[in-house]
N, C-alpha and C positions, 0 to 999 in steps of 0.2 A: 504494498498500499505507500504509496508516495502521497508527501505532505508539504505541500509548497511553502515557500519561505512568507507568502501572505494568509496563507492560511495559520502558520505559527502566530503571525503579531496578531491577529484577531485572538487568539484562544490565549495568548499571555496578555494580551490587555484585559481580555474576559478576565482571568484570574489574579488581574493587580500585578505581573510580574514586571518589574526593568529587565529586560535583557538587553545587554547592550549589540547594536547594529550586527558588529564584527563580529557576534555569536552563531548568529540565526544559520550561516549555512552548515555550521558544525552540527548544530540541535538539529536541522531537517535532514541532512543526512544520518545521524543515530538515531533518530525517530522512524524513519524513512525505513532503516533494516531493520530495528526494533519489531517493528507492526508487519511488516512482509514477512520475519521469521515468525512473528503468531499466529499470521495466518497460515505460513505450513504446520505448524502445528494442529491449528484447528481440522486442518484437512484431513491430518494423519490422526490424530483421537478425538475427534470431535464427540464421537456418542459415548468415548470412554469421559471424556471433560464432563461432558452435561450430565452423566450418572452420579458425579461427584460434589460433593457439598464445596462450594465454593468460598466457605468460612472455615478454616479449620478449628478444631476445639480450643478453648482456652482455659487451662488447666491453674489452678489457684499458688499462686507462689509459696514456696515452703518458708516457713520459719526456720531461722538457726537459732 
């Protein structure tokens, strides 16, 4: 999934993030790569992912 720099600008503005203009190209490459990898994982493991609870159980901390 490719994300454009313009889309990143909109997303970061909506989140109230102040990103230096020089960083957008690097973020665009990394986010696009990550989303593409996630699409491939979803294609291979989709049914297994859908059968799994989205949030792992949280166990209380043990007191020492």
